[in-house]
C-alpha positions, 0 to 999 in steps of 0.5 A: 552122769555121763553125757550121751554123745559120740555113739547111740543116742539115749533113745537108741540105748533105752530102746536096746535095754527095753528090748533086753528086758522084754524077754524077762520072765516078769514081763512076759505077756506084758506090753512094755512101753515105759521103762518105768513099768513094773514087772509082775512082781513089782520090779522095774528094769532098773531093779534088774540092771542092778541085780545083773551088774550093769552100771551103764544100763543103770545110767541109762535108765535113770536119764530115761526117768526111772525112779532110782528109789523105785519099790519093787517086789518086798519093798526092795529097791535097786539098790537093795538089788545091787547088794544082794547080788554083791555088784559094788560098781552098781551099788556106787553108781546108784548112790551117786545118782541119789539111791537112798541107802537108808530105805527099808524093805518089808522086812525092815532091811536096808541094802546094807543089812543084806550086804552084811548078811550075805558077807558082801565085803566089797558092797559095805566098803562102798556102802559105808564109804558113801556113808549108808546111813545118811538121811535126806538131811545129812545126818546119819541115822539108822542102824548105827544109832540103835 
């Protein structure tokens, strides 16, 4: 992860990210005090940063302690959100930060399943180059073994 030097501190960057997402519809009427706090539908700020394609915000939120594999609405992780929206740079950054590509949502779908269904070819390249079916023990498991 990059160093937070020569500019705003991590705390300042985090405050700016939190301020940005306070107005997100999932946080309306909620006192947002923690970046790990889920919104009304269960998604975190990390899900939104991934969905909107902001790799810098992803780094700030993970550095501040947000779980890179946070489970949100319908069981999606931030990696699902980035794949859904075709944000290949965010998919790459999430994987570098430890996102688990084998997580399945409530419908049994991985981020790769979504990328394939939506023809997000650049996202598929990133997931496959990273080995999107690697389990925590480094072995390849998942759809490729079905």
